[in-house]
C-alpha positions as a Python dict, from the first residue, in 0.01 Angstrom:
ca = {
    (1, 'M'): (0, 0, 0),
    (2, 'G'): (-68, -164, -334),
    (3, 'S'): (-50, -9, -676),
    (4, 'I'): (-165, -65, -1031),
    (5, 'Y'): (34, -30, -1349),
    (6, 'K'): (15, -123, -1714),
    (7, 'R'): (197, -377, -1921),
    (8, 'G'): (100, -302, -2271),
    (9, 'A'): (-277, -255, -2277),
    (10, 'V'): (-344, -475, -1971),
    (11, 'F'): (-340, -356, -1608),
    (12, 'W'): (-134, -534, -1343),
    (13, 'I'): (-146, -498, -966),
    (14, 'Q'): (125, -503, -700),
    (15, 'Y'): (70, -556, -326),
    (16, 'Y'): (263, -674, -20),
    (17, 'R'): (219, -950, 237),
    (18, 'N'): (466, -982, 525),
    (19, 'G'): (696, -750, 337),
    (20, 'K'): (701, -971, 29),
    (21, 'P'): (582, -815, -299),
    (22, 'Y'): (329, -993, -516),
    (23, 'R'): (253, -904, -877),
    (24, 'E'): (-21, -1047, -1094),
    (25, 'T'): (-226, -948, -1392),
    (26, 'A'): (-570, -802, -1336),
    (27, 'K'): (-672, -944, -1674),
    (28, 'T'): (-847, -622, -1771),
    (29, 'K'): (-786, -308, -1974),
    (30, 'K'): (-1010, -100, -1744),
    (31, 'E'): (-849, 90, -1459),
    (32, 'N'): (-1157, 70, -1229),
    (33, 'E'): (-1168, -309, -1257),
    (34, 'A'): (-797, -329, -1180),
    (35, 'K'): (-847, -114, -867),
    (36, 'R'): (-1136, -335, -758),
    (37, 'F'): (-919, -645, -803),
    (38, 'L'): (-640, -485, -597),
    (39, 'K'): (-885, -417, -312),
    (40, 'I'): (-989, -784, -315),
    (41, 'R'): (-628, -892, -274),
    (42, 'E'): (-564, -635, 0),
    (43, 'G'): (-880, -751, 176),
    (44, 'E'): (-755, -1110, 172),
    (45, 'I'): (-426, -1002, 326),
    (46, 'A'): (-602, -788, 591),
    (47, 'N'): (-800, -1098, 696),
    (48, 'G'): (-482, -1303, 732),
    (49, 'K'): (-540, -1501, 416),
    (50, 'I'): (-281, -1598, 158),
    (51, 'P'): (-326, -1402, -167),
    (52, 'G'): (-532, -1581, -429),
    (53, 'I'): (-239, -1588, -670),
    (54, 'H'): (-91, -1863, -452),
    (55, 'F'): (-393, -2090, -505),
    (56, 'D'): (-422, -2006, -874),
    (57, 'K'): (-88, -2179, -932),
    (58, 'V'): (-187, -2506, -762),
    (59, 'R'): (-304, -2783, -993),
    (60, 'F'): (-511, -3089, -904),
    (61, 'N'): (-211, -3319, -956),
    (62, 'D'): (-20, -3125, -689),
    (63, 'L'): (-282, -3232, -434),
    (64, 'T'): (-310, -3602, -524),
    (65, 'D'): (52, -3671, -425),
    (66, 'D'): (-17, -3536, -75),
    (67, 'F'): (-335, -3747, -56),
    (68, 'L'): (-158, -4074, -137),
    (69, 'A'): (134, -3985, 89),
    (70, 'D'): (-114, -3947, 376),
    (71, 'Y'): (-242, -4301, 309),
    (72, 'R'): (111, -4443, 305),
    (73, 'I'): (226, -4258, 618),
    (74, 'N'): (-77, -4372, 815),
    (75, 'E'): (-50, -4727, 672),
    (76, 'K'): (-412, -4729, 563),
    (77, 'K'): (-525, -5066, 433),
    (78, 'S'): (-735, -4908, 158),
    (79, 'L'): (-434, -4757, -23),
    (80, 'A'): (-501, -4964, -335),
    (81, 'K'): (-859, -4833, -356),
    (82, 'A'): (-735, -4476, -304),
    (83, 'E'): (-488, -4517, -590),
    (84, 'R'): (-765, -4640, -820),
    (85, 'S'): (-984, -4343, -728),
    (86, 'V'): (-699, -4098, -793),
    (87, 'K'): (-625, -4258, -1129),
    (88, 'Q'): (-987, -4214, -1232),
    (89, 'L'): (-1015, -3856, -1100),
    (90, 'K'): (-703, -3755, -1291),
    (91, 'T'): (-864, -3850, -1622),
    (92, 'F'): (-1106, -3560, -1571),
    (93, 'F'): (-940, -3307, -1336),
    (94, 'D'): (-583, -3352, -1462),
    (95, 'N'): (-540, -3002, -1608),
    (96, 'Y'): (-763, -2814, -1364),
    (97, 'R'): (-630, -2551, -1128),
    (98, 'V'): (-769, -2560, -773),
    (99, 'P'): (-999, -2252, -802),
    (100, 'E'): (-1150, -2403, -1118),
    (101, 'I'): (-1279, -2710, -933),
    (102, 'T'): (-1628, -2587, -853),
    (103, 'T'): (-1958, -2761, -782),
    (104, 'P'): (-2080, -2728, -1146),
    (105, 'I'): (-1755, -2886, -1269),
    (106, 'I'): (-1792, -3170, -1018),
    (107, 'Q'): (-2148, -3228, -1137),
    (108, 'K'): (-2017, -3263, -1492),
    (109, 'Y'): (-1778, -3529, -1366),
    (110, 'I'): (-2068, -3713, -1201),
    (111, 'E'): (-2272, -3702, -1521),
    (112, 'K'): (-1980, -3839, -1720),
    (113, 'R'): (-1927, -4131, -1482),
    (114, 'L'): (-2296, -4220, -1486),
    (115, 'E'): (-2296, -4204, -1866),
    (116, 'D'): (-2006, -4451, -1856),
    (117, 'G'): (-2241, -4692, -1678),
    (118, 'K'): (-2082, -4669, -1333),
    (119, 'E'): (-2285, -4747, -1021),
    (120, 'N'): (-2373, -4471, -775),
    (121, 'A'): (-2166, -4640, -506),
    (122, 'T'): (-1858, -4640, -731),
    (123, 'V'): (-1898, -4271, -813),
    (124, 'N'): (-1948, -4188, -444),
    (125, 'R'): (-1620, -4356, -349),
    (126, 'E'): (-1443, -4139, -606),
    (127, 'L'): (-1619, -3826, -480),
    (128, 'S'): (-1519, -3912, -124),
    (129, 'A'): (-1158, -3932, -241),
    (130, 'L'): (-1195, -3593, -413),
    (131, 'K'): (-1333, -3438, -96),
    (132, 'R'): (-1046, -3581, 108),
    (133, 'I'): (-791, -3454, -146),
    (134, 'L'): (-925, -3099, -125),
    (135, 'N'): (-960, -3103, 254),
    (136, 'L'): (-601, -3215, 296),
    (137, 'G'): (-492, -2934, 66),
    (138, 'A'): (-681, -2683, 278),
    (139, 'R'): (-511, -2810, 597),
    (140, 'Q'): (-157, -2769, 464),
    (141, 'T'): (72, -2498, 603),
    (142, 'P'): (62, -2287, 402),
    (143, 'P'): (-269, -2409, 256),
    (144, 'K'): (-290, -2512, -108),
    (145, 'V'): (-671, -2481, -121),
    (146, 'D'): (-853, -2167, -9),
    (147, 'R'): (-1199, -2323, -8),
    (148, 'V'): (-1350, -2668, -52),
    (149, 'P'): (-1652, -2661, -286),
    (150, 'Y'): (-1978, -2838, -210),
    (151, 'I'): (-1954, -3194, -344),
    (152, 'P'): (-2296, -3356, -401),
    (153, 'M'): (-2319, -3728, -326),
    (154, 'L'): (-2545, -3974, -505),
    (155, 'K'): (-2811, -4183, -339),
    (156, 'E'): (-2709, -4546, -326),
    (157, 'N'): (-2882, -4864, -228),
    (158, 'N'): (-2613, -5026, -16),
    (159, 'V'): (-2831, -5272, 174),
    (160, 'R'): (-2671, -5615, 144),
    (161, 'K'): (-2910, -5887, 32),
    (162, 'G'): (-2706, -6203, -10),
    (163, 'F'): (-2702, -6460, 269),
    (164, 'F'): (-2713, -6835, 325),
    (165, 'E'): (-2990, -7043, 469),
    (166, 'H'): (-2838, -7324, 674),
    (167, 'S'): (-2942, -7591, 425),
    (168, 'D'): (-2775, -7395, 144),
    (169, 'F'): (-2453, -7376, 343),
    (170, 'I'): (-2453, -7752, 410),
    (171, 'A'): (-2511, -7827, 41),
    (172, 'L'): (-2232, -7589, -64),
    (173, 'R'): (-1984, -7728, 188),
    (174, 'E'): (-2045, -8083, 68),
    (175, 'A'): (-1976, -7975, -290),
    (176, 'L'): (-1649, -7795, -211),
    (177, 'P'): (-1305, -7961, -219),
    (178, 'E'): (-1192, -8107, 113),
    (179, 'Y'): (-930, -7838, 182),
    (180, 'L'): (-1197, -7563, 170),
    (181, 'K'): (-1456, -7720, 401),
    (182, 'G'): (-1300, -7610, 728),
    (183, 'F'): (-1231, -7266, 583),
    (184, 'V'): (-1595, -7202, 488),
    (185, 'T'): (-1724, -7344, 818),
    (186, 'F'): (-1520, -7090, 1013),
    (187, 'A'): (-1631, -6812, 776),
    (188, 'Y'): (-1996, -6914, 811),
    (189, 'K'): (-1988, -6907, 1192),
    (190, 'S'): (-1747, -6622, 1269),
    (191, 'G'): (-1839, -6363, 1008),
    (192, 'W'): (-1472, -6273, 964),
    (193, 'R'): (-1346, -6121, 642),
    (194, 'V'): (-1197, -6365, 390),
    (195, 'S'): (-854, -6200, 409),
    (196, 'E'): (-853, -6233, 789),
    (197, 'I'): (-922, -6606, 770),
    (198, 'E'): (-672, -6661, 487),
    (199, 'N'): (-396, -6496, 693),
    (200, 'L'): (-482, -6671, 1021),
    (201, 'K'): (-175, -6843, 1169),
    (202, 'W'): (-134, -7109, 1436),
    (203, 'S'): (41, -6858, 1661),
    (204, 'Q'): (-296, -6684, 1691),
    (205, 'C'): (-477, -7000, 1805),
    (206, 'D'): (-507, -7144, 2155),
    (207, 'L'): (-687, -7474, 2109),
    (208, 'E'): (-649, -7570, 2473),
    (209, 'N'): (-870, -7275, 2570),
    (210, 'C'): (-1064, -7281, 2240),
    (211, 'I'): (-959, -6927, 2145),
    (212, 'V'): (-867, -6770, 1811),
    (213, 'R'): (-746, -6411, 1825),
    (214, 'L'): (-658, -6130, 1587),
    (215, 'E'): (-428, -5867, 1735),
    (216, 'S'): (-459, -5493, 1686),
    (217, 'G'): (-327, -5403, 1341),
    (218, 'E'): (-424, -5738, 1190),
    (219, 'T'): (-785, -5633, 1130),
    (220, 'K'): (-936, -5379, 892),
    (221, 'N'): (-1047, -5152, 1177),
    (222, 'N'): (-720, -5206, 1371),
    (223, 'E'): (-905, -5343, 1674),
    (224, 'A'): (-818, -5676, 1837),
    (225, 'R'): (-1079, -5950, 1814),
    (226, 'T'): (-1133, -6283, 1989),
    (227, 'V'): (-1354, -6578, 1892),
    (228, 'Y'): (-1428, -6875, 2117),
    (229, 'L'): (-1454, -7202, 1926),
    (230, 'D'): (-1762, -7418, 1968),
    (231, 'E'): (-1736, -7797, 1937),
    (232, 'E'): (-1772, -7798, 1558),
    (233, 'L'): (-1510, -7527, 1506),
    (234, 'K'): (-1274, -7692, 1753),
    (235, 'A'): (-1302, -8013, 1549),
    (236, 'V'): (-1225, -7810, 1234),
    (237, 'F'): (-903, -7673, 1384),
    (238, 'L'): (-795, -8012, 1518),
    (239, 'K'): (-847, -8161, 1173),
    (240, 'E'): (-638, -7885, 1014),
    (241, 'K'): (-366, -7953, 1270),
    (242, 'E'): (-365, -8323, 1184),
    (243, 'R'): (-340, -8236, 817),
    (244, 'R'): (-43, -8013, 895),
    (245, 'K'): (134, -8303, 1070),
    (246, 'E'): (80, -8529, 769),
    (247, 'L'): (212, -8262, 532),
    (248, 'A'): (519, -8213, 753),
    (249, 'R'): (621, -8571, 676),
    (250, 'K'): (603, -8510, 300),
    (251, 'L'): (723, -8151, 263),
    (252, 'D'): (1057, -7999, 354),
    (253, 'K'): (893, -7681, 477),
    (254, 'I'): (545, -7639, 618),
    (255, 'S'): (351, -7312, 627),
    (256, 'N'): (235, -7163, 957),
    (257, 'Y'): (-105, -7067, 816),
    (258, 'V'): (-407, -7254, 957),
    (259, 'F'): (-598, -7303, 633),
    (260, 'L'): (-373, -7429, 353),
    (261, 'N'): (-426, -7465, -21),
    (262, 'A'): (-489, -7795, -196),
    (263, 'D'): (-117, -7881, -210),
    (264, 'G'): (-59, -7775, 149),
    (265, 'T'): (233, -7556, 45),
    (266, 'E'): (87, -7215, 121),
    (267, 'K'): (-222, -7038, 254),
    (268, 'I'): (-547, -7058, 60),
    (269, 'G'): (-542, -6832, -243),
    (270, 'D'): (-784, -6775, -528),
    (271, 'F'): (-1058, -7038, -517),
    (272, 'R'): (-1321, -6871, -736),
    (273, 'K'): (-1342, -7162, -983),
    (274, 'S'): (-1399, -7418, -707),
    (275, 'W'): (-1654, -7186, -548),
    (276, 'A'): (-1851, -7133, -869),
    (277, 'S'): (-1852, -7505, -943),
    (278, 'A'): (-1974, -7587, -591),
    (279, 'C'): (-2257, -7331, -616),
    (280, 'T'): (-2372, -7495, -937),
    (281, 'T'): (-2352, -7845, -790),
    (282, 'A'): (-2540, -7738, -475),
    (283, 'K'): (-2806, -7562, -690),
    (284, 'I'): (-2805, -7248, -474),
    (285, 'G'): (-2752, -6991, -748),
    (286, 'K'): (-2474, -6735, -752),
    (287, 'K'): (-2340, -6672, -403),
    (288, 'L'): (-2052, -6461, -275),
    (289, 'V'): (-1803, -6566, -10),
    (290, 'H'): (-1881, -6233, 155),
    (291, 'D'): (-2238, -6359, 206),
    (292, 'F'): (-2099, -6564, 497),
    (293, 'R'): (-2023, -6240, 676),
    (294, 'R'): (-2379, -6117, 639),
    (295, 'T'): (-2517, -6458, 734),
    (296, 'A'): (-2309, -6483, 1052),
    (297, 'V'): (-2436, -6144, 1173),
    (298, 'R'): (-2797, -6237, 1104),
    (299, 'N'): (-2765, -6578, 1271),
    (300, 'M'): (-2602, -6435, 1584),
    (301, 'V'): (-2876, -6175, 1627),
    (302, 'R'): (-3151, -6432, 1562),
    (303, 'A'): (-2990, -6660, 1820),
    (304, 'G'): (-3033, -6390, 2083),
    (305, 'I'): (-2668, -6282, 2104),
    (306, 'P'): (-2651, -5913, 2208),
    (307, 'E'): (-2579, -5695, 1907),
    (308, 'R'): (-2273, -5539, 2069),
    (309, 'V'): (-2121, -5883, 2122),
    (310, 'A'): (-2206, -5985, 1764),
    (311, 'M'): (-2031, -5672, 1636),
    (312, 'Q'): (-1719, -5758, 1835),
    (313, 'I'): (-1711, -6112, 1693),
    (314, 'S'): (-1765, -6009, 1330),
    (315, 'G'): (-1548, -5698, 1353),
    (316, 'H'): (-1807, -5433, 1265),
    (317, 'K'): (-1694, -5102, 1409),
    (318, 'T'): (-1989, -4878, 1323),
    (319, 'R'): (-2355, -4937, 1388),
    (320, 'S'): (-2462, -4820, 1041),
    (321, 'V'): (-2254, -5085, 865),
    (322, 'F'): (-2374, -5354, 1106),
    (323, 'E'): (-2738, -5264, 1035),
    (324, 'R'): (-2684, -5314, 661),
    (325, 'Y'): (-2573, -5672, 734),
    (326, 'N'): (-2849, -5750, 984),
    (327, 'I'): (-3100, -5822, 708),
    (328, 'V'): (-3434, -5998, 707),
    (329, 'S'): (-3489, -6315, 505),
    (330, 'E'): (-3809, -6460, 360),
    (331, 'T'): (-3807, -6713, 643),
    (332, 'D'): (-3804, -6428, 897),
    (333, 'L'): (-4104, -6268, 725),
    (334, 'K'): (-4291, -6599, 719),
    (335, 'I'): (-4229, -6656, 1091),
    (336, 'A'): (-4346, -6300, 1165),
    (337, 'S'): (-4668, -6366, 971),
    (338, 'Q'): (-4730, -6692, 1158),
    (339, 'K'): (-4675, -6524, 1493),
    (340, 'Q'): (-4917, -6247, 1405),
    (341, 'E'): (-5179, -6499, 1293),
    (342, 'A'): (-5140, -6695, 1618),
    (343, 'Y'): (-5181, -6375, 1818),
    (344, 'L'): (-5497, -6274, 1633),
    (345, 'Q'): (-5644, -6623, 1683),
    (346, 'T'): (-5609, -6578, 2058),
    (347, 'Q'): (-5802, -6253, 2028),
    (348, 'I'): (-6087, -6417, 1836),
    (349, 'S'): (-6123, -6700, 2088),
    (350, 'T'): (-6137, -6462, 2381),
    (351, 'K'): (-6491, -6378, 2488),
    (352, 'P'): (-6583, -6013, 2541),
    (353, 'L'): (-6559, -5901, 2901),
    (354, 'T'): (-6903, -5846, 3063),
    (355, 'V'): (-6954, -5629, 3367),
    (356, 'E'): (-7240, -5705, 3607),
    (357, 'V'): (-7427, -5394, 3716),
    (358, 'F'): (-7585, -5411, 4060),
    (359, 'P'): (-7940, -5266, 4083),
    (360, 'T'): (-7963, -4921, 4237),
    (361, 'E'): (-8245, -4671, 4267),
    (362, 'S'): (-8112, -4476, 3968),
    (363, 'N'): (-8085, -4796, 3761),
    (364, 'K'): (-8443, -4892, 3848),
    (365, 'Q'): (-8572, -4551, 3741),
    (366, 'S'): (-8375, -4572, 3416),
    (367, 'V'): (-8522, -4917, 3336),
    (368, 'A'): (-8875, -4795, 3418),
    (369, 'K'): (-8841, -4510, 3171),
}
């Protein structure tokens, strides 16, 4: 049984859980309010819950360490992004206790981030991290969070729009330095992520069978992936192999990466300056390397490759993400318009169907009338 008592003018309560006494202030000078608060705590214990005093002591910073530890233990590739989100969340929630993080407080955080000029997508990634932080706290034994508040998400326009027409790609490739041409050709046709191509090694290539393979754990979604090389890509890899042989004669040590930097000493690194210069020379506007990924998906689908196969080649795990990449270009819309026009022309040239009615007694009577 619990009890209430006074410390000075303020009432305190005492109660037991599993034989362990708990004492906390009722934060009131009124006896009835103190009794009501004691019943709340006893009700929590009767329902098997940990007393609220336990959660009142937990601060937001106590939860973020567990969140980042979860990323490290599970070797998640997005650890760097998680650390950035935590750093930003701490600037606002640093001194908050867990029960104080409510939906209205979260909405204030959203308003502040939008006032700072941040995009909805950026804010949503931070809110997703916040939700994960609180959920992990609630799953601890014993839990550090008694309830996870409703976290509103912002509407975002995440449909990808950038892609290459084939003529744009040819113009860009011609304007790039020689060491990047094979790299961008493989990116354009495979739809692989830039980091996956940069880290591709010869041990993952079987040129005799025209196969390039990423093993499980080497991809973002941790699923193995295989690409069969067509004639152009096979020529690209053979050329890179010849370049490697030439470099072996000049250098003491040769890298095992397929696509090497300009000096041939290491894998391709930052090439943003060369890329920007080539875009200007090719007169194609500002393009992103990631546009190759979107373009490859679109081209595979337009070529009649089953979508499931295209997803396996490009490495898209979920249908929703794949759909954002499978975008429609102005050329697609023009072709659709031409096909519709051709169809309607066939309808105009078709004569109406006439049905011959054979004379019967009823028809004769109808004509006579």
